[in-house]
FITORZA-474375 format. One record per residue: z, y, x of N, C-alpha, C, O in turn; residue number from 1. Coordinates in pm, whole numbers, plus 50000, padded with zeros to 5 digits. Atoms other than C-alpha are relative to their C-alpha. Last residue first. Layout:
<pts>
Z|Y|X|Z|Y|X|Z|Y|X|Z|Y|X|NUM
...
</pts>
This chain:
<pts>
50116|50070|49938|06005|12110|81618|50039|49949|50139|49956|49889|50208|266
49984|50145|50017|06332|12186|81436|49888|49921|50065|49889|49798|50066|265
49888|50048|49921|06359|12541|81568|50020|49849|49987|50090|49788|50068|264
50040|50015|49860|06011|12613|81440|50112|49942|50083|50087|49867|50178|263
50086|50117|49983|06119|12542|81080|49965|49976|50146|49968|49862|50193|262
49918|50118|49975|06420|12777|81075|49915|49875|50024|49965|49774|50073|261
50081|50123|50012|06227|13100|81114|50087|49879|50035|50131|49864|50149|260
50021|50069|49873|06474|13385|81059|49925|49869|49976|49949|49800|49877|259
50143|49994|49968|06433|13605|80753|49967|49926|50129|49857|49939|50183|258
50073|50041|50120|06772|13520|80599|49849|49999|50024|49775|49929|49955|257
50020|50145|49994|06918|13538|80949|49923|49948|49879|49862|49842|49885|256
50122|50028|49925|06866|13914|80942|49968|49851|50003|49852|49811|50006|255
50114|49963|50084|07125|13954|80667|49868|49966|50069|49773|49921|50004|254
50013|50104|50103|07386|13758|80864|49883|50030|49907|49821|49939|49853|253
50071|50116|49946|07321|13989|81159|49980|49892|49895|49876|49826|49893|252
49920|50065|49896|07418|14296|80958|49925|49873|50043|49826|49834|49981|251
50015|50144|49982|07213|14540|80752|50094|49951|50109|50136|50027|50196|250
49874|50062|50040|07285|14888|80617|49989|49847|50003|50022|49779|49906|249
50034|50088|50113|06920|14995|80656|50123|49930|49943|50112|49853|49848|248
50067|49919|50102|07014|15293|80873|49967|49918|49876|49967|49970|49764|247
49901|49907|50057|07265|15084|81067|49938|50081|49887|49999|50100|49782|246
49907|50077|50084|07015|14802|81118|50100|50092|49932|50131|50074|49814|245
50070|50030|50123|06756|15050|81244|50089|49921|49904|50086|49944|49783|244
50014|49874|50076|06997|15187|81501|49935|49973|49865|49979|50025|49762|243
49866|49970|50052|07090|14833|81614|49998|50129|49918|50066|50138|49816|242
49978|50084|50119|06718|14751|81642|50136|50029|49938|50151|50029|49816|241
50043|49921|50116|06684|15046|81882|50019|49921|49870|50038|49981|49764|240
49889|49910|50033|06890|14844|82131|49966|50086|49879|50053|50119|49798|239
49898|50084|50063|06625|14570|82117|50122|50084|49963|50187|50059|49861|238
50044|50029|50136|06362|14836|82179|50099|49910|49928|50120|49925|49807|237
49992|49878|50081|06550|14969|82480|49961|49973|49855|50026|50021|49763|236
49859|49969|50027|06607|14620|82624|50013|50123|49910|50094|50123|49817|235
49943|50106|50082|06243|14510|82596|50143|50034|49959|50180|50020|49842|234
50055|49984|50135|06116|14843|82728|50059|49897|49904|50094|49929|49791|233
49936|49882|50058|06349|14823|83027|49952|50023|49858|50031|50057|49769|232
49862|50036|50035|06236|14467|83097|50072|50118|49936|50148|50100|49840|231
50001|50098|50110|05869|14565|83077|50141|49962|49958|50171|49953|49838|230
50037|49939|50128|05905|14882|83283|50016|49901|49885|50074|49935|49782|229
49896|49902|50034|06097|14715|83566|49971|50067|49866|50060|50082|49783|228
49882|50067|50056|05863|14415|83564|50106|50099|49955|50166|50082|49849|227
49965|49953|50133|05555|14632|83609|50124|49940|49939|50161|49975|49827|226
50104|49950|50089|05402|14442|83898|50044|50037|49858|50009|49968|49763|225
50145|50016|49997|05692|14261|84062|49929|50080|49893|49980|50094|49781|224
50039|49996|50142|06049|14364|84137|49848|50004|49995|49787|50090|50058|223
49888|50056|50077|06202|14269|84473|49974|50001|49850|50033|49922|49776|222
49981|49921|50122|05882|14313|84673|50108|49934|49915|50101|49814|49885|221
50010|50077|50124|05926|14148|85013|50025|50092|49881|50123|50167|49880|220
49888|49987|50094|05860|14358|85322|49972|49924|49871|49858|49918|49825|219
50011|49885|50090|05587|14217|85548|50122|50007|49910|50181|49904|49879|218
49958|49879|49929|05658|13992|85844|49994|50125|49912|50038|50232|49953|217
49860|50016|49962|05657|13667|85642|50051|50124|50074|50172|50147|50079|216
49909|49952|50104|05336|13782|85476|50146|49996|50042|50226|50078|49997|215
49988|49854|49991|05140|13746|85800|50098|50054|49897|50166|50154|49921|214
49961|49958|49865|05208|13374|85827|50019|50151|50006|50125|50198|50050|213
49870|49936|49996|05211|13305|85451|50042|50049|50137|50150|50108|50150|212
49985|49873|50073|04931|13055|85450|50139|50058|50021|50233|49988|50057|211
49859|49964|49986|04849|12788|85705|50020|50138|49940|49992|50239|50004|210
49921|50095|50079|04518|12652|85575|50150|50031|50009|50227|49994|49920|209
49976|49945|50134|04349|12970|85701|50086|49908|49915|50147|49951|49817|208
50082|50062|50106|04390|12846|86055|50038|50052|49862|50155|50075|49831|207
49943|50127|50043|04560|13097|86288|49918|49942|49885|49859|50018|49807|206
50075|50113|49944|04333|13361|86436|50053|49865|49954|49987|49763|49972|205
50127|50013|50071|04466|13636|86206|49919|49880|50048|49838|49826|49974|204
49971|50050|50135|04815|13574|86341|49870|49979|49923|49854|49879|49853|203
49962|50140|49983|04697|13610|86699|50034|49936|49866|50009|49817|49845|202
50120|50080|49979|04513|13927|86602|50034|49852|50013|49961|49767|49964|201
50067|50013|50129|04832|14074|86459|49875|49915|50012|49845|49834|49924|200
49922|50093|50079|05012|14000|86785|49934|49978|49864|49925|49865|49815|199
50021|50133|49942|04736|14169|86982|50075|49894|49920|50021|49786|49893|198
50120|50060|50056|04738|14470|86749|49979|49857|50049|49928|49772|49976|197
50125|49972|49930|05093|14566|86832|49886|49917|49946|49906|49813|49882|196
50038|49860|49989|05393|14609|86606|49866|50022|50070|49800|50123|50045|195
50144|50007|50025|05505|14272|86475|49942|50142|50001|49912|50199|49896|194
50074|50025|49876|05845|14287|86643|49849|49996|49981|49774|49996|50078|193
50021|49874|49929|06024|14454|86350|49914|49982|50125|49865|50080|50180|192
50105|49923|50067|05978|14143|86138|49968|50128|50075|49853|50174|50073|191
49943|49888|50075|06175|13939|86391|49886|50079|49937|49781|50098|49999|190
49894|50055|50085|06098|13596|86536|50070|50108|49917|50165|50081|49844|189
49872|49927|49993|05767|13702|86685|50100|49945|49899|50062|49900|49790|188
49984|49900|50105|05500|13430|86698|50135|50070|50012|50234|50008|50050|187
50003|49865|49945|05460|13260|87036|50018|50109|49894|50027|50227|49927|186
49881|49976|49919|05576|12920|86912|50006|50142|50052|50113|50196|50078|185
49885|49987|50090|05313|12932|86638|50126|50032|50077|50207|50115|50035|184
50013|49873|50074|05037|13003|86887|50120|50022|49909|50172|50133|49899|183
49970|49893|49905|05159|12724|87115|49991|50136|49932|50073|50225|49956|182
49856|49999|49982|05171|12481|86823|50040|50115|50095|50142|50181|50075|181
49939|49942|50120|04814|12573|86736|50151|50011|50017|50210|50114|49983|180
50036|49858|50001|04697|12510|87090|50062|50071|49880|50114|50182|49892|179
49915|49926|49905|04888|12184|87107|49971|50148|49999|50062|50230|50014|178
50085|49896|49941|04727|12047|86789|50086|50088|50090|50158|50175|50043|177
50033|50043|49864|04921|11728|86720|49909|50100|50071|49857|50072|50179|176
49876|50022|49924|05100|11873|86412|49973|49955|50144|50060|49972|50230|175
49991|49914|49883|04780|12028|86281|50116|49965|50092|50132|50028|50197|174
50128|49990|49931|04658|11784|86018|50008|50078|50130|49920|50067|50215|173
50026|50121|49923|05014|11695|85924|49872|50012|50081|49864|49962|50194|172
50145|50018|50014|05095|12048|85812|49957|49886|50091|49934|49906|50210|171
50036|49991|50142|05467|12093|85742|49852|49972|49977|49810|49950|49863|170
49974|50125|50069|05570|11965|86084|49956|50000|49856|49941|49894|49795|169
50076|50113|49945|05400|12254|86262|50019|49869|49924|49922|49799|49896|168
50145|50005|50013|05520|12526|86019|49934|49875|50059|49861|49807|49986|167
50041|50103|50096|05892|12466|85969|49849|49977|50000|49802|49879|49942|166
49965|50132|49948|05997|12651|86285|49954|49887|49908|49936|49774|49952|165
50088|50032|49887|05807|12959|86170|50027|49860|50053|49934|49785|50084|164
50138|50016|50047|05979|12967|85830|49908|49957|50112|49830|49863|50096|163
50006|50125|50075|06327|12908|85973|49858|49971|49952|49811|49857|49958|162
49994|50111|49905|06274|13182|86231|49987|49866|49929|49914|49777|49974|161
50127|50001|49927|06162|13429|85964|49996|49883|50097|49897|49812|50105|160
50100|50056|50091|06456|13336|85743|49863|49994|50066|49786|49901|50043|159
49975|50144|50011|06701|13387|86031|49899|49933|49909|49859|49819|49932|158
50057|50068|49884|06543|13725|86105|50020|49849|49992|49934|49773|50035|157
49906|50011|49889|06620|13843|85753|49938|49918|50112|49857|49828|50089|156
49932|50129|49991|06325|13927|85535|50092|49997|50120|50064|50059|50223|155
50049|50086|49893|06256|14296|85503|50075|49867|49998|50195|49863|49974|154
49898|50040|49904|06334|14445|85162|49934|49914|50108|49852|49827|50077|153
50043|50102|49904|06120|14640|84919|50115|49966|50093|50205|50048|50115|152
49907|50018|49889|06199|14840|84604|49956|49883|50086|49917|49778|50035|151
49989|50140|49958|05924|14961|84374|50089|49988|50123|50071|50061|50221|150
50106|50047|49910|05996|15316|84262|50025|49855|50042|50139|49808|50047|149
49975|49968|49860|06241|15349|83970|49885|49951|50086|49816|49856|50048|148
49933|50101|49919|06094|15323|83622|50023|50052|50143|49954|50141|50190|147
50036|49967|49862|06015|15626|83408|50077|49907|50093|50192|49933|50127|146
49910|50068|49907|06025|15489|83055|49951|50025|50142|49847|49974|50183|145
50056|50007|49865|05868|15725|82803|50104|49941|50094|50215|49994|50108|144
49886|50022|49912|05949|15669|82436|49941|49977|50139|49866|49882|50160|143
50010|50086|49883|05682|15822|82219|50136|49983|50066|50222|50070|50058|142
49868|50002|49935|05626|15982|81882|49993|49899|50112|49922|49799|50103|141
49921|49910|50084|05306|16085|81703|50144|50005|50049|50214|50105|50028|140
49889|50052|50079|05116|15925|81989|50070|50108|49918|50085|50222|49962|139
50043|50026|50138|04780|16060|82104|50118|49970|49908|50111|49996|49788|138
50047|49875|50059|04904|16222|82426|49962|49984|49853|49972|50079|49775|137
49886|49910|50018|05110|15918|82519|49959|50129|49931|50032|50182|49847|136
49907|50059|50096|04818|15681|82459|50116|50095|49971|50148|50122|49855|135
50055|49973|50134|04569|15905|82636|50094|49949|49893|50111|50012|49788|134
50101|50092|50050|04791|15887|82943|49950|50042|49862|50017|50117|49790|133
50132|49937|49995|04968|16191|83088|49892|49911|49942|49777|49954|49931|132
50009|49895|50101|05320|16084|82981|49860|50063|49995|49824|50128|49896|131
50086|49894|49949|05287|15760|83175|49978|50105|49892|49904|50081|49796|130
49943|49951|49875|05548|15487|83142|49923|50116|50057|49951|50160|50168|129
50090|49994|49885|05488|15390|82782|50072|50053|50123|50187|50097|50116|128
49898|50023|49899|05644|15299|82449|49922|49987|50130|49851|49888|50150|127
50026|50054|49866|05406|15457|82204|50128|49979|50076|50218|50063|50075|126
49877|49995|49922|05411|15517|81828|49973|49934|50134|49909|49829|50140|125
49997|50069|49872|05090|15601|81644|50135|50021|50066|50181|50134|50080|124
49902|49948|49905|05097|15690|81274|49998|49914|50127|50003|49791|50120|123
49934|50103|49919|04784|15623|81069|50094|50068|50099|50058|50166|50164|122
49855|50000|50020|04708|15893|80812|50072|49887|50073|50183|49849|50035|121
49937|49871|50026|04354|16002|80883|50152|49995|50002|50216|50088|50052|120
49999|49973|50143|04227|15687|81047|50086|50124|49975|50169|50161|50057|119
49982|49858|50030|04154|15688|81416|49981|50026|49851|49887|50094|49809|118
49905|49987|50111|04213|15318|81467|50024|50145|49962|50133|50181|49917|117
50049|50065|50122|03913|15221|81680|50088|50026|49878|50049|49993|49766|116
50129|49946|50042|03980|15471|81959|49957|49945|49864|49904|50018|49780|115
49982|49858|50034|04352|15393|81990|49869|50058|49947|49869|50131|49848|114
49923|49995|50125|04285|15019|81974|50016|50145|49954|49999|50177|49837|113
50092|50039|50107|04014|15055|82238|50070|50004|49865|50011|50048|49766|112
50080|49881|50034|04252|15250|82463|49901|49969|49889|49867|50057|49809|111
49914|49900|50065|04494|14958|82444|49919|50123|49961|49931|50171|49848|110
49967|50047|50134|04239|14683|82514|50083|50103|49923|50068|50117|49802|109
50115|49993|50090|04092|14877|82804|50035|49960|49857|49992|50023|49761|108
50075|50126|50000|04425|14934|82977|49893|50005|49892|49910|50069|49789|107
50141|49985|49965|04514|15303|83012|49920|49870|49995|49799|49871|50018|106
50066|49941|50116|04856|15346|82855|49850|50009|50019|49781|50077|49942|105
50101|49902|49960|04992|15283|83202|49939|50073|49882|49902|50190|49892|104
49951|49915|49892|05319|15115|83105|49899|50108|50035|49934|50226|50040|103
50091|50003|49885|05196|14988|82770|50052|50094|50107|50072|50213|50082|102
49917|50005|49879|05380|14906|82447|49906|49987|50119|49833|49888|50130|101
50062|50056|49879|05185|15014|82139|50097|50008|50117|50157|50113|50142|100
49908|49984|49887|05328|15065|81791|49939|49931|50120|49909|49811|50115|99
50036|50081|49882|05075|15120|81513|50097|50033|50112|50113|50149|50150|98
49937|49956|49875|05194|15241|81170|49956|49904|50111|49958|49783|50093|97
49933|50102|49918|05000|15215|80844|50054|50061|50130|50025|50176|50164|96
49858|50006|50030|04930|15507|80608|50075|49898|50083|50198|49898|50083|95
49933|49869|50000|04555|15461|80608|50146|49984|49960|50178|49910|49866|94
50036|49908|50108|04471|15097|80659|50070|50133|50017|50168|50145|50090|93
49910|49885|50011|04468|14866|80961|49948|50092|49890|49828|50119|49882|92
50045|49872|49945|04279|14542|80902|50106|50108|49983|50191|50101|49895|91
50095|49933|50089|04467|14216|80844|49951|50130|50065|49999|50167|50172|90
49977|49856|50016|04626|14012|81126|49894|50062|49909|49775|50042|49930|89
49963|49970|50139|04608|13635|81064|50020|50149|49975|50057|50190|49865|88
50109|50031|50094|04409|13556|81379|50033|50037|49857|49942|50055|49775|87
49964|50123|50068|04654|13737|81606|49897|49975|49889|49849|50069|49826|86
50068|50115|49939|04466|13992|81814|50051|49866|49947|50000|49762|49987|85
50145|49998|49979|04701|14274|81710|49954|49876|50075|50025|49821|50159|84
50033|49972|49860|05054|14176|81610|49849|49995|50015|49784|49900|49969|83
50101|50085|49938|05156|14198|81245|49982|50042|50146|50014|50155|50184|82
50036|49982|49858|05462|14331|81062|49890|49902|50041|49891|49785|50001|81
50126|50074|49996|05571|14388|80701|49938|50026|50137|49902|50140|50168|80
50127|49925|49999|05928|14508|80751|49881|49904|49996|49891|49788|50037|79
50062|49996|50132|06233|14306|80643|49869|50076|49993|49810|50087|49886|78
49945|49886|50074|06469|14359|80937|49936|50016|49862|49984|50093|49780|77
49865|50038|50043|06387|14009|81062|50064|50112|49918|50145|50086|49829|76
50017|50096|50109|06020|14115|81069|50137|49957|49947|50156|49948|49825|75
50037|49920|50117|06115|14417|81277|49979|49911|49878|50014|49948|49766|74
49880|49932|50049|06296|14183|81516|49969|50086|49877|50047|50089|49782|73
49915|50102|50063|05989|13961|81547|50126|50064|49943|50167|50031|49832|72
50060|50034|50130|05766|14262|81612|50087|49899|49926|50106|49910|49805|71
49958|49895|50092|06005|14374|81887|49944|49975|49861|50010|50004|49761|70
49855|50014|50019|05962|14040|82065|50050|50104|49902|50133|50073|49815|69
49977|50112|50093|05585|14055|82008|50150|49980|49973|50190|49949|49860|68
50041|49957|50134|05564|14401|82166|50026|49890|49898|50071|49918|49787|67
49896|49907|50045|05765|14280|82466|49968|50047|49859|50056|50053|49773|66
49885|50083|50038|05529|13982|82499|50115|50087|49950|50187|50050|49858|65
50029|50061|50129|05235|14224|82490|50112|49910|49952|50140|49903|49832|64
49960|49900|50100|05393|14422|82772|49972|49949|49859|50040|49987|49763|63
49858|50020|50026|05358|14099|82970|50054|50105|49903|50149|50078|49830|62
49925|50077|49901|04980|14118|82937|50145|49981|49961|50176|49950|49846|61
50082|50086|49914|04851|14396|82714|50088|49926|50099|50184|49982|50152|60
49968|49980|49860|05052|14539|82427|49916|49904|50081|49883|49795|50033|59
50096|50044|49899|05011|14571|82054|50055|50028|50139|50136|50118|50159|58
49955|49983|49862|05213|14610|81737|49896|49945|50096|49822|49851|50065|57
50076|50081|49905|05109|14671|81377|50052|50027|50141|50085|50141|50175|56
49983|49965|49859|05348|14797|81107|49919|49901|50085|49931|49779|50069|55
49984|50113|49910|05236|14782|80743|50014|50050|50143|49954|50151|50180|54
50017|49975|49858|05285|15056|80486|50030|49876|50083|50137|49816|50071|53
50092|49889|49972|05231|15021|80112|49969|50011|50149|49853|50019|50187|52
50041|49997|49860|05390|14701|79983|49897|50109|50022|49786|50103|49967|51
50134|49942|49985|05577|14748|79656|49965|50011|50149|50038|50073|50226|50
50097|50108|50018|05869|14507|79610|49857|50050|50022|49763|49971|50031|49
50103|49978|50101|06103|14767|79753|49907|49880|49993|49877|49818|50095|48
49977|49879|50079|06424|14793|79955|49897|50022|49890|49921|50099|49797|47
49861|49991|50046|06468|14455|80122|50021|50117|49904|50116|50117|49825|46
49975|50096|50109|06098|14378|80150|50139|50017|49940|50160|49984|49824|45
49898|50098|49961|06046|14693|80355|50032|49911|49881|50061|49959|49771|44
49955|50083|50112|05748|14927|80349|50095|49892|50050|50079|49838|50159|43
50084|50116|50032|05730|15158|80650|50058|49923|49882|50179|49929|49856|42
50087|49965|50114|05903|15499|80645|49914|49881|49957|49851|49886|49851|41
49925|50012|50126|06187|15358|80859|49917|50040|49878|49957|50012|49765|40
49989|50143|50033|05944|15308|81148|50067|49982|49864|50025|49898|49785|39
50135|50040|50042|05865|15680|81140|50000|49852|49963|49938|49813|49864|38
50019|49958|50139|06240|15753|81145|49859|49966|49948|49842|49939|49829|37
49923|50083|50095|06297|15548|81458|49967|50034|49856|49946|49945|49774|36
50054|50135|49989|06021|15719|81659|50067|49908|49898|49999|49835|49824|35
50128|49992|50071|06140|16060|81537|49932|49863|49998|49877|49822|49895|34
49967|49985|50143|06494|15972|81644|49872|50005|49917|49863|49942|49812|33
49960|50134|50046|06356|15847|81977|50038|50003|49853|50008|49909|49779|32
50120|50084|50010|06169|16175|82031|50035|49861|49945|49962|49806|49862|31
50079|49953|50114|06480|16380|81952|49876|49915|49980|49841|49881|49866|30
49935|50031|50128|06700|16172|82182|49914|50042|49881|49899|49964|49787|29
50107|50004|50099|06466|16177|82478|50053|49975|49859|49987|49909|49778|28
50103|49898|49973|06693|16278|82767|49892|50008|49893|49820|50107|49885|27
49943|49866|49988|07010|16098|82656|49893|50108|50009|49906|50215|49950|26
49941|49961|50130|06834|15787|82529|50051|50144|50006|50028|50223|49914|25
50112|49981|50092|06615|15765|82840|50052|50045|49864|49995|50135|49802|24
50042|49860|49991|06924|15821|83056|49882|50029|49908|49862|50143|49866|23
49904|49918|50077|07066|15490|82935|49957|50146|50000|49976|50217|49901|22
50049|49987|50138|06748|15323|83062|50095|50082|49913|50052|50141|49814|21
50074|49873|50010|06863|15396|83417|49950|50023|49857|49926|50137|49817|20
49899|49894|50012|07116|15116|83376|49935|50137|49986|49987|50225|49918|19
49946|50008|50135|06824|14880|83308|50107|50106|49979|50114|50166|49871|18
50098|49948|50095|06648|14999|83622|50052|49997|49857|50030|50090|49780|17
50009|49855|49977|06955|14949|83840|49904|50063|49900|49932|50170|49845|16
49886|49938|50067|07006|14607|83677|50001|50152|50021|50039|50227|49931|15
50026|50005|50144|06656|14499|83781|50112|50071|49924|50085|50148|49832|14
50100|49898|50029|06720|14614|84137|49967|50006|49851|49946|50113|49796|13
49938|49868|49981|07043|14415|84158|49902|50112|49964|49939|50209|49899|12
49920|49974|50120|06864|14114|84009|50070|50134|50011|50082|50206|49912|11
50093|49964|50108|06606|14132|84287|50076|50034|49873|50041|50130|49803|10
50045|49862|49974|06880|14139|84551|49905|50047|49890|49910|50163|49847|9
49886|49911|50022|07041|13827|84401|49961|50146|50018|49998|50231|49937|8
49983|49997|50145|06707|13647|84381|50113|50096|49964|50103|50173|49868|7
50107|49911|50046|06657|13745|84744|49996|50006|49847|49959|50109|49790|6
49975|49858|49973|06999|13607|84839|49891|50092|49946|49921|50202|49899|5
50103|49937|50083|06965|13270|84670|50005|50152|50017|50005|50226|49919|4
50124|50065|49957|07160|13099|84951|49882|50059|49923|49769|50059|49972|3
50040|50126|50063|07426|13352|84855|49874|49943|50064|49793|50016|50121|2
50079|49986|50123|07536|13625|85094|49957|49862|49951|49950|49767|50028|1
</pts>
């Protein structure tokens, strides 16, 4: 396996989740069509000079970056688009559309937007991972991304040995500490060997300056904190752009007319 074996394994897990996204289209076709068609009701510079409906997007944390990426594409398509919490965002008015990207649908900033935007004719669209959340229940149309369970892998014994052998020389303050060296030398060389309390106690007794001792025996997470949802949402929404382009009879050369050329020169 490659020297970058854990990066390779992580990418395999990411691709499994992205491939799973195909089933979202198959299983939620009617919802996605409704989602698409609500977006198409928004005002568009290409089809009308009259501005009536604005699209607002929101997401917390990394989901917020996904929302911004989709906002940029909607802008390229000619829609009037803003992202919440940007200083230039105007207030939401009746008839506007709010698109929220959130795995849990429960973060404080997201639920606050839902609570504060209860206007009579505002349309809510949700890209979420929890059908039971307030966001999903409130939405006029939703795309639900059910990510695969978090995948873990034990580090290989050779990596554990390499890590342990590197410890004494890596910390100058401890390299002449015979007691510490003895403790390090006694550490198990296999993740499966850390089974009894005495061994765990010996790890807990090691100086706090030496980090990662106990972690080396724990399974490594291959996809971190919501990554599967965020990447799947990014890819699904970018794929939805192709649908919107077809409905608007646009091609890439048309989108370039709305592309920011000034930032690229900075």
